[in-house]
C-alpha positions as CSV (number, residue, x, y, z in Angstrom):
1,M,37.9,61.7,7.5
2,S,35.9,62.4,10.6
3,Q,33.1,60.0,11.5
4,K,30.7,62.9,12.2
5,M,29.2,65.5,9.9
6,L,27.1,68.6,10.1
7,A,23.5,68.2,8.9
8,A,20.1,69.9,9.0
9,V,17.7,67.3,10.4
10,L,14.0,67.7,10.2
11,H,12.6,65.8,13.2
12,K,9.0,66.6,12.6
13,K,6.8,69.3,11.0
14,E,8.5,72.7,11.4
15,E,11.2,71.3,13.7
16,L,14.5,71.6,11.8
17,S,17.8,71.7,13.7
18,L,21.5,71.8,12.7
19,E,23.4,69.0,14.4
20,E,26.3,66.6,14.3
21,V,25.3,63.2,13.0
22,P,27.3,60.1,11.9
23,I,28.6,60.1,8.3
24,P,26.5,57.5,6.4
25,E,27.9,54.0,6.0
26,I,27.9,52.7,2.5
27,S,27.3,49.3,0.9
28,E,29.5,47.8,-1.8
29,D,27.8,49.6,-4.6
30,E,27.4,53.0,-3.0
31,V,29.6,56.1,-2.8
32,I,30.0,59.0,-0.4
33,I,29.8,62.5,-1.9
34,R,31.2,65.6,-0.2
35,V,28.4,68.1,-0.9
36,K,29.5,71.4,-2.4
37,K,26.2,73.1,-3.3
38,C,22.5,72.2,-2.7
39,G,19.6,74.2,-3.9
40,I,16.5,74.8,-1.9
41,C,13.6,73.4,-4.0
42,G,10.0,74.5,-3.8
43,T,9.3,71.0,-2.4
44,D,11.5,71.5,0.6
45,P,9.3,74.1,2.3
46,H,6.3,71.9,1.6
47,I,8.1,69.0,3.4
48,F,9.1,71.4,6.2
49,K,5.5,72.5,6.7
50,G,4.2,69.0,6.6
51,N,2.3,69.4,3.3
52,F,4.3,66.9,1.3
53,P,4.5,63.2,2.4
54,A,8.0,62.5,3.8
55,P,9.3,60.4,6.7
56,F,10.9,61.8,9.9
57,P,13.6,62.3,10.9
58,L,14.9,63.4,7.5
59,I,17.8,65.3,6.0
60,M,16.3,67.2,3.1
61,G,18.1,68.5,0.0
62,H,18.0,66.9,-3.4
63,E,19.3,69.5,-5.9
64,F,23.1,69.0,-5.3
65,S,26.6,68.7,-6.7
66,G,29.7,67.5,-5.0
67,E,32.9,65.4,-5.1
68,I,33.2,61.7,-4.5
69,V,35.3,61.0,-1.4
70,N,34.7,57.3,-0.8
71,V,33.5,54.3,-2.8
72,G,32.2,50.8,-2.1
73,K,34.2,47.7,-3.1
74,Q,32.0,47.0,-6.1
75,V,32.0,50.6,-7.5
76,K,33.7,50.6,-10.9
77,S,32.0,53.3,-12.9
78,V,33.2,56.3,-10.8
79,A,36.3,57.2,-8.8
80,I,37.3,59.2,-5.8
81,G,37.8,62.9,-6.8
82,A,35.1,62.9,-9.5
83,K,32.9,66.0,-9.8
84,V,29.3,64.7,-9.9
85,T,25.6,65.2,-9.6
86,V,23.0,62.6,-8.9
87,D,19.7,61.3,-10.2
88,I,17.8,61.4,-6.9
89,N,15.3,58.6,-7.9
90,I,16.2,55.2,-6.5
91,S,14.0,52.5,-8.0
92,C,13.9,48.8,-7.5
93,N,14.6,48.0,-11.2
94,H,12.4,44.8,-11.2
95,C,8.7,45.9,-10.6
96,Y,6.3,46.3,-13.5
97,F,6.8,50.0,-13.8
98,C,10.6,49.8,-13.8
99,R,10.5,47.1,-16.5
100,V,8.4,49.2,-18.8
101,G,10.6,52.3,-18.5
102,Q,8.6,54.2,-15.9
103,K,10.8,54.2,-12.9
104,L,9.2,57.3,-11.4
105,L,6.2,55.1,-10.8
106,C,8.2,52.3,-9.2
107,E,6.2,50.6,-6.5
108,S,9.0,51.2,-4.0
109,I,10.7,54.4,-5.3
110,K,12.7,56.5,-2.9
111,Q,14.0,59.9,-3.6
112,I,17.2,61.2,-2.0
113,G,16.3,64.2,0.2
114,V,12.6,63.4,0.1
115,H,12.3,59.8,1.4
116,V,15.9,59.0,2.4
117,D,18.6,61.4,3.7
118,G,19.8,64.0,1.3
119,A,22.3,66.8,0.9
120,F,21.6,69.5,3.4
121,A,24.6,68.0,5.0
122,E,28.4,67.8,4.6
123,Y,28.1,64.3,3.1
124,V,25.5,62.2,1.3
125,K,25.5,58.5,0.2
126,V,24.1,57.5,-3.2
127,P,24.1,54.3,-5.4
128,Q,26.8,54.3,-8.1
129,G,24.2,53.8,-10.8
130,N,22.6,57.2,-10.0
131,I,25.7,59.3,-10.5
132,Y,26.5,61.6,-13.4
133,T,30.1,62.8,-13.8
134,L,30.6,66.4,-14.8
135,P,33.2,68.5,-16.7
136,D,35.8,70.1,-14.5
137,E,34.9,73.6,-15.8
138,M,31.3,73.5,-14.7
139,D,30.9,75.4,-11.4
140,W,29.2,73.9,-8.4
141,E,26.1,76.1,-8.6
142,K,25.4,75.2,-12.2
143,A,26.0,71.5,-11.4
144,A,23.5,71.7,-8.5
145,Y,20.9,73.1,-10.9
146,I,21.0,70.0,-13.1
147,E,18.3,68.3,-11.0
148,P,15.6,71.0,-11.4
149,L,16.5,71.5,-15.0
150,A,16.0,67.7,-15.6
151,C,12.6,68.0,-14.0
152,A,11.6,70.9,-16.3
153,I,12.9,68.9,-19.4
154,H,10.7,66.0,-18.3
155,G,7.7,68.4,-18.1
156,L,8.3,69.5,-21.7
157,E,8.6,65.8,-22.8
158,R,5.3,65.0,-21.0
159,A,3.6,67.9,-22.8
160,R,4.9,66.8,-26.2
161,M,5.1,70.5,-27.1
162,T,5.0,71.3,-30.8
163,I,7.0,73.9,-32.7
164,G,5.1,77.1,-33.3
165,S,2.7,76.6,-30.5
166,S,1.5,79.0,-27.7
167,V,2.6,78.1,-24.2
168,A,1.2,79.7,-21.0
169,I,3.0,79.1,-17.7
170,I,1.4,80.0,-14.4
171,G,4.1,81.1,-12.0
172,A,7.5,82.6,-12.6
173,G,9.3,80.9,-9.8
174,P,12.5,78.9,-10.5
175,M,10.6,76.1,-12.3
176,G,8.2,78.4,-14.2
177,L,11.2,80.3,-15.5
178,A,13.1,77.2,-16.5
179,L,10.0,75.9,-18.3
180,G,9.7,79.2,-20.2
181,K,13.3,79.1,-21.2
182,L,13.0,75.5,-22.4
183,A,9.8,76.3,-24.3
184,K,11.6,78.9,-26.3
185,L,14.5,76.5,-27.0
186,N,11.9,74.0,-28.2
187,G,10.4,76.3,-30.7
188,A,7.4,77.8,-29.0
189,A,6.0,80.8,-31.0
190,Q,4.6,82.5,-27.8
191,V,5.7,82.0,-24.2
192,I,3.3,83.7,-21.8
193,L,4.1,83.8,-18.1
194,T,1.6,84.9,-15.4
195,E,2.9,86.0,-12.0
196,L,2.0,88.2,-9.0
197,N,5.5,89.2,-7.7
198,Q,7.1,92.1,-9.4
199,S,10.7,90.8,-9.0
200,R,9.7,87.6,-10.7
201,I,7.9,89.5,-13.4
202,E,11.1,91.3,-14.2
203,K,13.1,88.1,-14.2
204,A,10.6,86.5,-16.6
205,K,11.1,89.4,-19.0
206,A,14.9,89.1,-18.7
207,I,15.0,85.4,-19.6
208,G,13.1,86.1,-22.8
209,A,9.4,85.4,-22.2
210,D,7.3,86.9,-25.0
211,H,4.6,88.2,-22.7
212,V,4.5,88.5,-18.9
213,I,1.1,89.1,-17.3
214,H,0.9,90.7,-13.8
215,A,-1.9,88.5,-12.4
216,G,-2.7,91.1,-9.7
217,Q,-3.4,93.9,-12.2
218,E,-5.2,92.0,-15.0
219,N,-7.2,88.9,-15.4
220,P,-4.6,86.3,-16.5
221,I,-7.2,84.1,-18.2
222,E,-8.6,86.9,-20.3
223,A,-5.1,88.2,-21.0
224,V,-3.9,84.7,-22.3
225,K,-7.0,84.5,-24.5
226,E,-6.5,88.0,-25.9
227,L,-2.9,87.0,-26.8
228,T,-4.1,83.8,-28.6
229,E,-6.9,85.3,-30.7
230,G,-9.5,84.1,-28.1
231,R,-8.5,80.5,-28.2
232,G,-6.4,80.1,-25.1
233,A,-2.9,78.6,-25.1
234,H,-2.1,75.2,-26.7
235,F,0.0,74.2,-23.7
236,V,-0.6,75.4,-20.2
237,F,1.8,74.6,-17.4
238,E,0.6,75.1,-13.8
239,A,3.9,75.7,-11.9
240,V,2.6,77.1,-8.6
241,G,0.9,74.2,-6.9
242,S,-2.4,75.8,-5.7
243,S,-6.0,74.9,-6.3
244,Y,-6.7,78.4,-7.4
245,T,-4.2,78.5,-10.1
246,Y,-5.0,74.9,-11.2
247,R,-8.6,76.2,-11.8
248,Q,-7.1,79.0,-13.9
249,A,-5.2,76.5,-16.0
250,F,-8.4,74.8,-17.0
251,E,-9.8,78.1,-18.2
252,M,-6.6,79.1,-20.1
253,V,-6.1,76.0,-22.2
254,R,-7.5,76.0,-25.7
255,R,-9.8,73.3,-27.1
256,G,-7.7,70.4,-28.1
257,G,-4.9,71.7,-25.9
258,T,-2.7,70.1,-23.1
259,L,-2.7,71.0,-19.4
260,I,0.5,70.0,-17.6
261,A,0.1,69.5,-13.8
262,Y,3.6,70.5,-12.8
263,G,3.2,72.5,-9.6
264,A,3.2,70.3,-6.4
265,A,0.0,71.1,-4.6
266,P,-0.6,69.9,-1.0
267,A,-1.4,66.2,-1.1
268,D,-5.0,66.8,0.2
269,A,-5.8,69.8,-2.2
270,A,-8.7,69.3,-4.5
271,I,-10.6,71.2,-7.2
272,D,-13.9,70.8,-8.9
273,I,-13.7,70.0,-12.6
274,K,-16.4,69.4,-15.3
275,P,-15.8,66.1,-17.0
276,F,-17.9,67.4,-19.9
277,D,-15.3,70.1,-20.6
278,I,-12.5,67.5,-20.8
279,F,-14.7,65.4,-23.1
280,S,-16.1,68.2,-25.4
281,K,-12.8,70.1,-25.6
282,E,-10.8,67.0,-26.1
283,L,-8.3,68.2,-23.5
284,T,-5.1,66.3,-22.7
285,I,-4.1,66.4,-19.0
286,V,-0.7,65.1,-18.0
287,G,1.3,65.1,-14.8
288,S,5.0,65.7,-14.5
289,Y,6.7,64.6,-11.3
290,A,10.5,64.6,-11.6
291,G,13.4,64.2,-14.0
292,S,14.1,60.7,-15.3
293,Y,16.5,58.8,-17.5
294,G,17.8,60.9,-20.4
295,T,16.6,64.2,-19.0
296,W,19.7,64.3,-16.7
297,Q,22.1,64.0,-19.6
298,Q,20.1,66.6,-21.6
299,A,20.3,69.0,-18.7
300,I,24.0,68.5,-18.4
301,E,24.4,69.2,-22.2
302,L,22.3,72.4,-22.1
303,I,24.3,73.8,-19.2
304,K,27.7,72.7,-20.5
305,N,27.1,74.2,-23.9
306,G,25.8,77.5,-22.6
307,L,22.1,77.1,-23.8
308,F,20.8,77.3,-20.2
309,N,22.5,79.4,-17.5
310,P,21.3,78.7,-14.0
311,H,22.9,81.9,-12.7
312,E,20.1,83.8,-14.4
313,I,17.7,82.1,-11.9
314,I,19.9,81.8,-8.7
315,T,19.3,84.7,-6.3
316,K,21.8,84.0,-3.6
317,T,24.0,81.5,-1.8
318,I,23.9,80.9,1.9
319,A,25.8,78.7,4.4
320,L,24.5,75.4,5.7
321,E,24.3,77.1,9.1
322,Q,21.7,79.5,7.7
323,I,19.4,76.7,6.4
324,I,16.5,77.5,8.7
325,E,16.5,81.1,7.6
326,G,16.8,80.0,4.0
327,I,13.8,77.6,4.2
328,N,11.7,80.4,5.7
329,E,12.9,82.9,3.1
330,A,11.9,80.5,0.3
331,L,8.5,80.2,2.0
332,Y,7.7,83.8,2.6
333,N,10.0,86.1,0.4
334,K,8.9,85.8,-3.2
335,D,11.5,88.3,-4.2
336,V,13.9,85.5,-3.8
337,I,13.8,83.0,-6.7
338,K,16.4,80.3,-6.0
339,I,18.6,79.9,-3.0
340,M,21.7,77.8,-3.1
341,V,23.2,76.3,0.1
342,G,27.0,76.2,0.2
343,I,28.2,73.3,2.3
C-alpha cells in the first residue's frame, strides 16, 4: 500500500484543497479503513464556513462506509477485508459522563471528521471499538447513511415520541426527511413537514408525510395549528438550524408538548424566549446532538431489513476530486438533498 493518500484538507475557513498527505499511522487498537462512500452532512458546510467549532487543518467527512485494510496488533474484534461503518464519537470512557452512559457529553469527546481527521480521503483511521461490521449485500451508499440515520433515531429517542401523536418537522432536508420517516415507523398519527424548497416538498410527499406545508406560501405556524385542532403539534423537531425557525418551533408546539432542538444553528446564534411560556405551558425542551450506543445497531437493522431506504434521500454521487463543488452545492443548491462522495 502506498504511503500517501488523496485527501480534502480544510486549512482554514473556506480554504479547502485536494492534496496528497501521509496515510495515518495507527496504534495497537486502531484500524485503517479504505473509504468507499462518504456523505456530505449539513454540518460539513457549517465547518467549511467557520460557523461550527472545529480545529484546522482538518479532513472533514463523518458519514462513511469502507473496507478494513490494516489492523493494529491488539485488534481482535474485526479483520482485514470486513465491510464496516463507524461510530464517529470517540470518548474517554472514564469521565463522569461516560460512566453514566452519556458519552456524547464526554469531557474530552472527539468526533471523526469534526475534531479529528475524517473520511473525505482515501483512508481513515478509527479505534476498533467504534466499528460496526455490515452484511455483504448492503451497498456502500446505504452503509454510509447509517451515521445520519443513527442521529435521527437518537432524536426520536430524546423526544420520547408517543404512538398516535402529532409530529411537526421544520425542514425537509436529509435529516428532516429521515425524522419524518422514523416518526411514521414509530406510530405517529400525523407527520407534518414544513419546507420552502419545492423539490424537497415533493420528496417529503414521496416518503409518506401526511401533510407538507409550503412555508413560503402559507404561515406554517397557523397551518400546523389548523391541522391539530388549534392545539399545535405534540412534538416539534427544528431540523433547519436557524434562529428564525427555532422561534417558529416555540409557536408550533402544543401545551404540554416537546420541542426537539435538532438543527445545528451557528454557535453564536441566539433567540429571545419567554420563560413564562415554558412554565405555564409545561413545555419539554430537549437537544439531540448525534447518534450514540444502540442507535447505530438500530440504524443497521432498519436499512438491512428494508424499513428505511437511503436511496430515497440520496440525490447524487460525486468523486472526491469534486468535493469543493459538492460542499458549495450543499450550501447553495437546495434542490440537492444528499450528496455522496465516492472515494
